[in-house]
C-alpha positions in Angstrom: 92.1 -152.0 0.7 91.3 -148.6 2.2 92.3 -145.1 1.1 95.0 -143.2 3.0 92.4 -140.6 3.9 88.9 -139.4 2.9 87.4 -135.9 3.1 84.1 -134.3 2.2 84.5 -131.4 -0.2 82.2 -129.2 -2.3 82.8 -128.5 -6.0 83.8 -124.9 -6.8 84.7 -125.2 -10.5 87.2 -126.2 -13.1 85.6 -129.1 -15.0 84.4 -128.4 -18.6 81.0 -130.1 -18.0 80.4 -128.2 -14.7 81.1 -124.5 -15.1 79.4 -123.4 -11.9 80.0 -124.2 -8.2 77.6 -126.8 -6.7 76.6 -127.2 -3.1 76.3 -130.9 -2.7 79.0 -132.9 -1.0 81.6 -134.9 -2.8 83.9 -137.6 -1.2 87.6 -137.0 -1.9 89.5 -140.2 -1.3 93.3 -140.1 -1.3 94.8 -143.4 -2.4 98.5 -144.3 -2.8 98.3 -143.8 -6.6 95.2 -141.5 -7.3 92.5 -139.2 -6.1 89.0 -140.6 -6.4 86.0 -138.3 -6.2 82.5 -139.8 -5.7 79.2 -138.0 -5.2 77.5 -138.2 -1.8 73.7 -138.4 -1.5 72.2 -135.2 -2.8 75.0 -134.7 -5.3 73.3 -135.9 -8.5 75.3 -133.4 -10.5 78.5 -135.3 -9.8 80.0 -138.1 -12.0 82.7 -140.2 -10.3 86.2 -138.9 -11.2 89.5 -140.7 -10.8 92.7 -138.6 -11.2 95.8 -140.7 -11.3 98.8 -138.9 -9.7 100.7 -139.3 -13.0 98.3 -136.8 -14.6 98.5 -134.3 -11.7 101.0 -131.4 -12.0 100.3 -129.7 -8.7 98.0 -129.6 -5.6 97.8 -126.3 -3.8 95.7 -125.0 -0.9 94.2 -121.6 -1.7 92.4 -119.0 0.3 88.6 -119.1 0.6 86.6 -116.5 -1.3 84.4 -114.7 1.2 81.1 -113.7 -0.4 79.7 -110.2 0.0 76.9 -111.5 2.1 79.4 -113.3 4.4 81.5 -110.2 4.8 78.5 -108.0 5.6 76.9 -110.5 7.9 80.2 -111.4 9.6 81.4 -107.8 10.1 84.8 -107.7 11.7 84.6 -111.5 12.4 84.5 -112.1 8.6 88.3 -112.2 8.7 87.9 -115.6 10.3 86.1 -116.8 7.2 89.1 -115.9 5.0 91.0 -119.2 5.6 93.0 -121.4 3.3 90.4 -124.2 2.8 90.3 -124.5 -1.0 92.0 -127.4 -2.7 93.2 -126.8 -6.3 94.2 -129.9 -8.2 96.0 -129.1 -11.5 95.9 -132.1 -13.9 95.6 -133.2 -17.5 92.4 -135.0 -18.4 92.0 -138.0 -20.8 91.5 -135.5 -23.7 94.8 -133.8 -23.0 93.2 -130.7 -21.5 95.0 -128.9 -18.7 92.4 -128.3 -15.9 92.4 -127.0 -12.4 89.7 -128.8 -10.2 88.7 -126.4 -7.4 87.2 -127.9 -4.3 86.3 -126.5 -0.9 87.0 -128.6 2.2 83.8 -129.4 4.2 85.4 -131.9 6.7 85.9 -129.9 9.9 82.5 -128.2 10.2 83.8 -124.7 10.9 86.1 -122.8 8.5 89.2 -122.7 10.7 88.9 -126.5 11.2 88.5 -127.0 7.5 91.7 -125.0 6.9 93.4 -127.3 9.4 92.2 -130.4 7.5 93.7 -128.9 4.3 97.0 -128.5 6.1 96.7 -132.2 7.2 96.0 -133.2 3.5 99.2 -131.4 2.4 101.2 -133.2 5.2 99.6 -136.6 4.2 100.7 -136.0 0.6 104.3 -135.1 1.6 104.7 -137.9 4.2 103.6 -140.5 1.6 105.9 -138.9 -1.0 102.9 -138.5 -3.4 104.2 -135.3 -5.0 107.1 -137.3 -6.4 104.4 -139.2 -8.5 103.1 -136.0 -10.1 104.0 -135.3 -13.7 106.7 -132.7 -14.0 
Protein backbone atom coordinates (compact mmCIF):
# COMPACT_ATOMS: atom_id res chain seq x y z
CA UNK A 1 0.00 0.00 0.00
CA UNK A 2 1.25 3.47 -0.89
CA UNK A 3 0.63 6.81 0.84
CA UNK A 4 -1.77 9.29 -0.73
CA UNK A 5 1.16 11.71 -1.12
CA UNK A 6 4.70 12.24 0.09
CA UNK A 7 6.62 15.50 0.59
CA UNK A 8 10.07 16.52 1.76
CA UNK A 9 9.96 19.00 4.65
CA UNK A 10 12.37 20.49 7.18
CA UNK A 11 11.77 20.60 10.91
CA UNK A 12 11.10 24.09 12.30
CA UNK A 13 10.12 23.24 15.88
CA UNK A 14 7.39 22.12 18.23
CA UNK A 15 8.58 18.80 19.65
CA UNK A 16 9.77 18.62 23.28
CA UNK A 17 12.99 16.74 22.46
CA UNK A 18 13.89 19.06 19.54
CA UNK A 19 13.58 22.69 20.64
CA UNK A 20 15.48 24.16 17.67
CA UNK A 21 14.94 24.04 13.91
CA UNK A 22 17.05 21.53 11.98
CA UNK A 23 18.15 21.69 8.35
CA UNK A 24 18.02 18.01 7.35
CA UNK A 25 15.16 16.72 5.24
CA UNK A 26 12.26 14.73 6.65
CA UNK A 27 9.79 12.73 4.57
CA UNK A 28 6.14 13.58 5.32
CA UNK A 29 3.84 10.80 4.08
CA UNK A 30 0.09 11.41 4.04
CA UNK A 31 -1.82 8.17 4.60
CA UNK A 32 -5.58 7.60 4.77
CA UNK A 33 -5.41 7.46 8.59
CA UNK A 34 -2.15 9.15 9.66
CA UNK A 35 0.85 11.35 8.96
CA UNK A 36 4.16 9.46 9.00
CA UNK A 37 7.41 11.40 9.26
CA UNK A 38 10.69 9.62 8.59
CA UNK A 39 14.21 11.00 8.42
CA UNK A 40 16.05 11.18 5.12
CA UNK A 41 19.78 10.60 4.79
CA UNK A 42 21.61 13.31 6.68
CA UNK A 43 18.79 13.70 9.21
CA UNK A 44 20.26 11.76 12.10
CA UNK A 45 18.48 14.08 14.53
CA UNK A 46 15.06 12.78 13.47
CA UNK A 47 13.24 9.85 15.11
CA UNK A 48 10.36 8.42 13.09
CA UNK A 49 7.02 9.89 14.13
CA UNK A 50 3.51 8.65 13.36
CA UNK A 51 0.61 11.01 14.05
CA UNK A 52 -2.80 9.33 13.76
CA UNK A 53 -5.48 11.71 12.51
CA UNK A 54 -7.55 10.95 15.62
CA UNK A 55 -4.89 12.81 17.66
CA UNK A 56 -4.75 15.81 15.28
CA UNK A 57 -6.86 18.86 16.07
CA UNK A 58 -5.83 21.08 13.15
CA UNK A 59 -3.51 21.43 10.16
CA UNK A 60 -2.78 24.96 8.98
CA UNK A 61 -0.51 26.50 6.39
CA UNK A 62 1.36 29.51 7.74
CA UNK A 63 3.58 32.19 6.25
CA UNK A 64 7.30 31.63 6.01
CA UNK A 65 9.50 33.59 8.41
CA UNK A 66 11.98 35.54 6.27
CA UNK A 67 15.32 35.85 8.05
CA UNK A 68 17.11 39.19 8.37
CA UNK A 69 19.85 37.91 6.06
CA UNK A 70 17.28 36.88 3.41
CA UNK A 71 15.55 40.27 3.63
CA UNK A 72 18.82 42.18 3.24
CA UNK A 73 20.21 39.92 0.51
CA UNK A 74 16.89 39.80 -1.35
CA UNK A 75 16.13 43.53 -1.20
CA UNK A 76 12.80 44.29 -2.84
CA UNK A 77 12.60 40.71 -4.12
CA UNK A 78 12.46 39.41 -0.53
CA UNK A 79 8.65 39.79 -0.71
CA UNK A 80 8.70 36.67 -2.90
CA UNK A 81 10.25 34.79 0.01
CA UNK A 82 7.34 35.59 2.31
CA UNK A 83 5.09 32.76 1.12
CA UNK A 84 2.76 30.36 2.91
CA UNK A 85 4.97 27.26 2.90
CA UNK A 86 4.98 26.27 6.58
CA UNK A 87 2.83 23.37 7.76
CA UNK A 88 1.59 23.42 11.36
CA UNK A 89 0.14 20.18 12.69
CA UNK A 90 -1.59 20.59 16.07
CA UNK A 91 -1.90 17.25 17.84
CA UNK A 92 -1.89 15.50 21.21
CA UNK A 93 1.06 13.17 21.80
CA UNK A 94 1.04 9.83 23.64
CA UNK A 95 1.74 11.66 26.92
CA UNK A 96 -1.35 13.85 26.52
CA UNK A 97 0.60 17.01 25.67
CA UNK A 98 -0.85 19.45 23.14
CA UNK A 99 1.87 20.16 20.57
CA UNK A 100 2.21 22.06 17.31
CA UNK A 101 4.68 20.45 14.93
CA UNK A 102 6.08 23.13 12.63
CA UNK A 103 7.48 22.06 9.26
CA UNK A 104 8.63 23.93 6.17
CA UNK A 105 7.86 22.48 2.75
CA UNK A 106 10.95 21.66 0.66
CA UNK A 107 9.22 19.85 -2.18
CA UNK A 108 8.99 22.38 -4.98
CA UNK A 109 12.58 23.70 -4.97
CA UNK A 110 11.77 27.44 -5.06
CA UNK A 111 9.65 29.10 -2.39
CA UNK A 112 6.60 29.99 -4.57
CA UNK A 113 6.48 26.35 -5.77
CA UNK A 114 6.72 25.17 -2.14
CA UNK A 115 3.73 27.34 -1.28
CA UNK A 116 1.85 25.74 -4.19
CA UNK A 117 2.65 22.26 -2.79
CA UNK A 118 1.24 23.38 0.58
CA UNK A 119 -2.00 24.42 -1.13
CA UNK A 120 -2.06 21.03 -2.88
CA UNK A 121 -1.61 19.34 0.52
CA UNK A 122 -4.62 21.23 1.88
CA UNK A 123 -6.65 20.19 -1.17
CA UNK A 124 -5.55 16.56 -0.75
CA UNK A 125 -6.71 16.56 2.86
CA UNK A 126 -10.10 18.10 1.96
CA UNK A 127 -10.73 15.88 -1.08
CA UNK A 128 -10.06 12.77 1.01
CA UNK A 129 -12.24 14.11 3.87
CA UNK A 130 -9.31 13.74 6.27
CA UNK A 131 -10.22 16.74 8.48
CA UNK A 132 -13.38 14.82 9.46
CA UNK A 133 -11.06 12.29 11.15
CA UNK A 134 -9.40 14.95 13.32
CA UNK A 135 -10.31 15.18 16.99
CA UNK A 136 -12.73 17.99 17.73
